C-alpha positions in Angstrom: 119.0 65.0 -43.3 117.2 68.0 -43.8 117.0 70.2 -40.7 118.3 70.6 -37.4 118.9 68.3 -34.6 118.9 69.9 -31.0 120.4 67.7 -28.1 118.5 68.9 -25.1 121.0 68.4 -22.5 124.3 69.2 -24.1 123.1 71.2 -27.0 124.5 69.5 -30.0 123.2 70.5 -33.6 123.8 69.4 -37.0 125.5 71.9 -39.0 122.8 72.2 -41.5 120.3 74.3 -40.0 116.5 75.0 -41.7 114.8 77.9 -39.6 111.8 76.7 -37.7 108.1 77.2 -38.3 106.8 80.3 -36.3 104.8 79.1 -33.0 101.3 80.9 -32.5 101.0 82.3 -29.2 98.3 80.6 -26.8 95.7 82.8 -25.5 96.9 84.9 -22.6 95.8 84.6 -19.0 93.4 87.5 -18.1 95.6 90.4 -16.4 94.5 93.2 -14.3 93.6 96.3 -16.6 96.2 99.5 -15.8 95.0 103.1 -15.0 95.3 105.2 -17.9 98.4 107.5 -18.0 100.2 104.8 -15.7 103.6 104.1 -17.3 104.2 100.1 -17.6 106.8 98.8 -15.3 109.9 97.6 -16.7 110.2 93.7 -17.6 112.2 91.2 -15.4 115.0 90.2 -17.4 115.8 86.6 -17.9 118.5 84.8 -20.2 119.7 81.4 -21.1 123.6 81.1 -21.4 125.8 78.7 -23.3 128.2 78.1 -26.2 127.2 78.2 -29.0 123.4 79.5 -28.3 121.9 80.6 -31.7 119.8 77.2 -31.7 118.3 77.7 -28.6 114.4 77.4 -28.6 114.5 79.0 -24.6 113.8 82.6 -25.7 110.6 81.7 -27.9 109.3 79.1 -25.3 109.6 81.5 -22.6 108.1 84.4 -24.5 105.1 82.0 -25.3 104.8 81.3 -21.3 105.0 85.3 -20.6 102.3 85.5 -22.8 100.1 83.1 -21.7 100.4 83.7 -18.1 100.6 87.6 -18.1 103.9 87.8 -16.4 106.0 90.7 -17.5 109.6 89.3 -18.6 111.8 89.6 -21.2 114.3 86.8 -22.1 117.2 87.0 -24.1 120.2 84.4 -25.5 123.7 85.2 -24.3 126.6 83.3 -25.9 129.8 83.2 -23.6 132.6 80.6 -24.0 133.8 78.6 -21.0 136.5 81.1 -19.7 133.8 84.2 -20.0 130.9 82.0 -18.2 131.4 83.2 -14.7 131.9 87.1 -16.1 128.4 86.7 -18.1 126.6 85.4 -15.3 127.8 88.2 -12.8 127.5 90.7 -15.3 123.7 89.7 -16.0 122.8 89.8 -12.2 124.5 93.1 -11.6 122.6 94.1 -14.3 119.2 93.6 -12.8 118.6 90.0 -14.2 116.6 87.9 -12.3 117.4 84.6 -13.5 119.0 82.4 -16.3 119.2 78.9 -17.9 122.2 77.2 -18.3 123.0 75.0 -21.3 126.2 73.4 -22.9 128.9 73.6 -21.7 128.2 75.4 -18.4 126.1 73.2 -16.2 128.9 71.8 -13.8 130.5 75.3 -14.0 126.9 76.8 -12.8 127.0 74.2 -10.1 130.1 75.2 -8.9 129.1 79.1 -9.1 125.8 78.6 -7.2 125.9 80.0 -3.6 122.7 77.6 -2.9 121.6 74.5 -4.3 118.2 72.5 -4.8 118.4 68.9 -4.2 118.1 67.8 -7.7 121.2 70.1 -8.7 123.0 68.8 -5.8 122.4 65.1 -6.6 123.1 65.6 -10.3 126.0 67.8 -9.2 124.8 70.3 -12.4 122.7 73.5 -12.7 120.4 74.4 -15.3 118.6 76.8 -13.5 119.9 80.2 -11.7 117.7 82.3 -9.5 119.1 86.0 -8.2 117.6 86.4 -5.1 116.8 89.9 -3.5 119.6 89.8 -1.1 122.3 89.5 -4.3 123.0 85.5 -3.9 122.3 82.9 -6.5 120.4 79.7 -6.4 121.0 76.4 -8.9 118.5 74.0 -9.7 118.2 71.4 -12.1 115.1 70.8 -13.9 116.5 68.5 -16.7 115.2 65.1 -14.7 111.8 67.0 -13.9 111.0 67.7 -17.2 111.6 64.1 -18.5 109.4 62.4 -15.8 106.6 64.6 -16.6 107.0 64.1 -20.2 107.0 60.3 -20.0 104.4 60.2 -17.4 102.0 62.8 -18.1 102.4 63.6 -21.8 103.0 60.0 -23.2 101.3 58.3 -20.3 104.0 55.7 -19.5 104.9 54.7 -16.1 108.4 53.7 -15.1 107.5 51.9 -12.0 108.6 48.2 -12.2 110.6 48.8 -15.8 113.8 47.5 -16.9 115.4 50.8 -17.7 118.3 51.5 -20.1 120.2 54.6 -20.6 122.6 55.0 -23.3 125.3 57.4 -22.4 126.7 58.6 -19.2 127.4 62.3 -19.7 126.2 65.4 -18.5 122.7 64.8 -19.6 122.5 61.4 -17.7 123.6 63.2 -14.5 120.3 65.3 -14.6 117.9 62.7 -15.4 119.2 59.6 -13.5 118.3 60.4 -10.1 114.6 61.3 -11.0 114.1 57.8 -12.9 115.5 56.0 -10.0 113.0 57.7 -7.7 110.2 56.4 -9.8 110.8 52.8 -8.6 112.3 51.1 -11.7 113.0 47.5 -11.4 116.5 48.1 -12.7 118.6 50.8 -14.4 121.5 49.9 -16.6 123.9 52.7 -17.7 125.5 51.6 -21.2 128.3 54.0 -22.6 131.2 53.6 -24.7 133.5 54.3 -22.0 133.0 52.0 -19.1 135.0 53.9 -16.6 132.5 56.9 -17.2 129.6 55.0 -16.6 131.1 53.4 -13.4 131.8 56.7 -12.0 128.1 57.7 -12.2 127.2 54.4 -10.8 129.6 55.3 -8.0 128.0 58.6 -7.6 124.4 57.2 -7.2 125.2 54.3 -5.0 121.9 52.4 -5.8 121.6 48.8 -6.0 119.4 48.8 -9.0 122.0 50.4 -11.0 124.4 48.6 -13.2 126.6 49.6 -16.1 128.0 47.9 -19.3 129.4 48.7 -22.6 127.4 49.2 -25.7 128.3 45.8 -27.3 127.3 44.1 -24.0 123.8 45.1 -25.1 124.1 42.2 -27.6 123.6 40.0 -25.4 120.7 41.4 -22.9 116.6 41.0 -23.3 114.9 43.8 -24.7 114.2 46.8 -22.0 111.1 48.2 -21.4 112.4 51.9 -21.8 115.2 53.0 -23.7 116.8 56.5 -23.4 119.5 57.8 -25.6 121.5 60.4 -23.7 124.1 60.3 -26.4 125.1 62.5 -29.6 125.2 59.1 -31.7 123.8 59.6 -35.1 123.8 63.3 -34.8 126.3 63.5 -37.6 124.7 61.2 -40.0 126.2 57.8 -38.6 124.5 54.6 -37.5 123.8 54.8 -33.6 126.3 52.3 -32.3 123.7 50.3 -30.3 122.9 46.4 -30.8 119.1 46.0 -31.8 118.7 43.2 -29.4 118.1 45.7 -26.6 115.0 47.0 -28.3 111.5 44.9 -28.3 108.0 45.3 -29.4 106.6 46.5 -26.3 110.0 49.0 -25.9 109.3 52.7 -25.8 112.5 54.5 -27.0 113.0 58.2 -25.9 115.5 60.3 -27.5 116.7 63.5 -25.3 117.7 65.1 -28.7 114.6 67.0 -30.9 114.5 67.7 -34.3 112.4 69.4 -37.2 112.1 65.9 -38.6 112.8 62.4 -37.1 115.9 61.9 -35.3 118.4 59.4 -36.2 117.7 57.4 -33.1 114.3 57.3 -33.4 114.7 56.1 -37.0 117.0 53.4 -35.9 114.6 52.5 -33.0 111.5 52.1 -35.6 113.8 49.8 -37.8 114.5 47.5 -34.6 111.0 47.1 -34.3 110.3 49.5 -31.1 106.5 49.8 -30.1 106.9 53.4 -29.5 109.6 55.9 -29.9 109.4 59.6 -29.1 112.0 62.5 -29.5 112.4 65.3 -26.6 110.1 68.2 -27.5 107.9 67.1 -24.2 111.0 67.2 -22.1 112.3 70.6 -23.7 108.8 72.5 -22.8 108.5 70.7 -19.4 112.0 71.3 -18.3 111.5 75.0 -19.2 108.3 75.2 -17.4 109.8 74.1 -14.0 112.4 76.9 -14.7 109.6 79.2 -15.3 107.5 78.3 -11.8 110.7 78.4 -9.9 111.1 82.1 -11.2 107.7 83.1 -11.1 105.6 81.0 -8.9 103.2 80.5 -12.1 103.1 76.9 -13.9 102.4 77.4 -17.8 100.0 75.0 -19.4 102.4 73.1 -21.3 99.8 71.3 -23.6 99.1 73.8 -26.4 102.9 75.0 -26.6 104.0 71.4 -26.8 101.2 70.6 -29.5 102.4 73.7 -31.7 105.9 72.2 -31.4 104.9 69.1 -32.5 103.0 70.5 -35.5 106.0 72.5 -36.5 108.5 69.7 -36.4 
C-alpha cells in the first residue's frame, strides 16, 4: 500500500512512508497592531509527547490553528519512551511549557500523573491533553470522544440517537470514545474484541445496560449495525480485517479511527461489504485537536477549512 496510515488514538503507522502534501494556512483572524519598536512577546510553548512521534500531524495542525486565530504559540513534538515519560512531562512544565497532547503509549500514564482530571478523562481512565496551571499543577483531559462525536454529528451529519452501534476493539482507543457515544442515546452498543475478557473489563468499567460484548466471530450471526467504528489496528499491515461481513449493511456508516493518505484497509473492506457510507478519522483528528486548543487558549478554531485541506491532501 502506498502512503502511510496513522492510528488516531494508538499511533500505529505503516513502515512505508510518503511525505504528506503541504497544507496551506487558512486566513488569520484580525489581530491588534503592535506599537513600533515594541519587542514581540515570547510564544507560549505546547507539545505533543509520544513514542514514536515522528508521524504526528499535531504540530502542523496546531500551527494552522495559531495562524488562523492569531494566538502566539509554539508547538513541538517530543519523543519519550515509557521509562522517560514522567521526566519529559515534568521537564517541559519546568521549562515554561503551558500544555501537552499525549499519544501512544502514554495516555494511561498521563492519567496517573495528572493532579486534577476533567470528567471525560476520569471516566475513560486516560488523558490526551495536559494543562499546566499557573500554580504549577497539572490537569488532565480527554478530547478523543468529543472529537469523534463532533466529526460524526457536525461534519458527517450523522445522528447516533436510537442507533445500534458496533465498536470493534476494546483497547485504549475505545476507552476514550465509549462514554461520549453512550451519552448520545444509542439504542445499543456492542463491543467486539478478539479477546473477550478485555471487552468484558470495559463493560464492567462503564456499567451501562445498553452495553454488551462479543467476539469477532460472533458477529457472523448478527444483523447489520447502523454505525460501525473500527478502533483496532486490523489491516494496518496489509492483512484482511478479521470481521464477518454480516455486520455491515446497505444503511451502515463504517468509521475508521485510523486515517491515511489513501483509503484505509478498513474503509476498503467496508465498501467491499456493501456499506452505505465509510469514512476515516481525519475529522476526529482535527476536532480533538481543536478541543485541546480551546482548553488551552479559550479560543475555538474554525476546523472546516483545515479539514477540507487535509481531506484534499489525502
